[in-house]
N, C-alpha and C positions, 0 to 999 in steps of 0.2 A: 800741766793742768790736771786737777783732780776731776775724774769723770763725774758728772752730776746732771740733774735736771732742775728746771724751775717751772712751776705751774701755779698761776695765781700768786698767793702769798707764800706758797710752799717752795723752799729751797733745800734740796737734799743735802747739800754741803753744810749749810748753816744748821740743819737739823742733826748733823753728826752722822749721817748715814753713808756707809761705804757701798758703792755700786759693785755688785758681784757679777751680774750678767745682764745683758741687753739683747733681747730676742725679737727682732721685727719679723712679722709673718711675710711670706712670699707674696708679691703683688699678684692680684687676680684681675685679668682684663675682662671687660664686658664685651665679649665677642659677638659680632653680628655675621652669621654665616648662612649660606643657602646652598642646598644640594640640588643640582639640575640633572634630571634623568638623562642617561646616555653620555654624561660628561664626567671625566675622571675628577676625583677629589671634590672640593667644595669651593664656592666663591666667597671670599672674605671681604665684607663691607665695613670692617671695623674702623677703617680710616676715612669713612665717608664724610665725616665732619672735620677733617683736617688734623685730627689728633687722636691718640689712643685714649680710650676711656677706661678707668679702673674702678674696681670696687673699693669700699672703705677698707682700711688696713689697720692692723693692731701691732702694738709694741709692748712687750712685757719686760718690765724692769724688776730685778731682784736686788734688794739692799739688805745690809746687816748692820746692827749696832749693839755693842756690848754695854749692858747696864747692870750693875751688880746689886742694886736695891730692888726688891720685888715691887714695892709700891711705886717707885719711880718708873719701872718698866710699864706698869699699867697706865700711869699718867701719860707717858710718852706715846703709848698706843692710841689713847683717846685724842690727844692733841693732833697726832698725825692724821687720823681719820677725819677729824673735823676740818683740818686745813685742806685736805685733798677733795673730799666728797661734796663740799658746799658749792663748788663751781660746776657750771655746765660747760659748753664748748668754749674754750679759752686758748690762749697762746701757750704752747708747750715748748720751752727752750731745752735743748739737748746739746751737751758739749761734744757729741759725736757728729753733729751736722755742722756745715759752715757757719762762721760767725755772721750775725745780723740776719739769720733765718730762723723761722719757727714753724712748728706744726700747729694746725687748728685741730684741737682734740678735746676729748673729755675722758675722765677716768671712769672706765666702765666696770672695774672691780678692784677691790683692795683686800688683800689677805695678809693679816699680821699674825705671826706665830710667836707666842711668848714662851721662851724656853727657860724654865727655872733651873734646869740641870747645868746648862752651859752659860746661864745668865746673859742671854742675848735676845734681841728682837730680830726676826727675819721678816722683811716686808716685800710683798710682791704686788706691784701696781701694773694694771693693764690699761693702756690708753687706746682708744679707737680714734683714728685719724681719718677724716673725710673732707676732701679727697686725699689720697695718699701722696701729697706733695708737700714740700716745705716752701713757705712764702718768704720772699725778700722783704725786709723792713725799709730798705732804701730804694727810692724810685729810680727807674732807668733814666740815664742821662745826667745824673747828679755829678758823676765824674770826680768825686772827692778823693784825693790821693790817699788819705789815711785809711779810707774804708774800701778802696777799690780792690776787687777780688779778680786777680788775673786769670783764674780758672773759669769764671762764669760771667764776669761783667764785660760789657761792650761800651766803648766810648762813642756816644752819638748825640745828635741834636734832637731835642723833643719839642722845641718851641719855634714857631715860624711866623714870619710876616707874609701875608698873602696879598698880591696885587694882580688881579684878574685871574691868573691860573698858575699853579705850580704842581709838580710831581715830586714827592719826597719819599724816603725809605725809612721805615721804623723796624728795628730788629728786636724781635722777641726771642731772647736767648734762652728761654725756659723750655719746659716740656709740655706746657698746657696753653691753650688759647686764653687770652685775657681781655677783659673789657677796659679800655682806657677811660680815665676821667678827662674830660675835655673842657677847657676854659677858652671861651671865644669872645672876641670883640668884633663888632661889625656883623657881617653876614657871610658865612662860608659854607659851601657844600662839600661834604667829605665823601669820597668814594673809596672803599677798601674791601677787598675780598667779596666782590659781587653785591655789596650793600651800599646804597647811596642815601645820605641823610643831609638835610639843610639845617644849619644851626644859626640862630641869631645870638646877640650878645648874652652871655650867661655861662653857667657851669653845668655840665651834663654828666650823668652817670647812668649805667644800665640802659645803654642805647643798643641799636642794632650793629654798631661798629665793634668788630672783634679783631684782635691781632693774633694770627696763628703763629705757632712756633716757626722760627726762621725769619727771613726777610719779607716784609710786607710793603708793597707799593701802594702809596696813598696819594690820591688825586685831590687837590684843594682848589676850589674855584670860588672866587668872590673877592672881597676886599676887607682887610682887617688883620687880626692876628689870632693864632690858635696854639694852645699848648696841650700836650698829651702827657698824662701822668699814669704810669702803669708799673706794676711790680711783677717780676718774674716768679714762676713756680717751678721747682725742680723735683725730680724723683730722688728720694733719699732713703 
């Protein structure tokens, strides 16, 4: 596979650009620490919310393309800038990350060097990814054989019929807490990670229910059915 990126309508391979370098910055954690007088070292509260919190991250890509006509090089430069810079935060696909994953990013700078001596364009694109995770495009529990990733995916049930009370486990195999989308029939009370919310029939997003990285024990009380839709986020 030719190393490439896709962002909005821009496809580096279709544009004829050859990837020279890919330089992601080192992840920077938002540390929460406290120094206590008379105690050695510091107290680290960075995991107080059940996950590590990171600063936005950047990736710098450098491409090159040989174009022998001066006018054509100028035309290609204008086309490239217009395709890249018109988008805000969008999906960035990168052949270096697992298939069916993407960054949420925006192009924070583009530098195009038009070299008449060697008849080439050198393109440097800097993307800011916030948060610095890649997002799965396929929901957990889909278990489709053709798209199942044995390195990251977990075979699990995400839809349940509830009769009075049940306790189920949902595995978030990613590196960040996620909010599941819940579709409910009947009336069901969901208790998970010290939060309890009662839902009647409907579809719910942006609730108090979070799934932390790892195994989450979920208590379901009521009568009806409930399905959880969530997508893992990985450090890449």
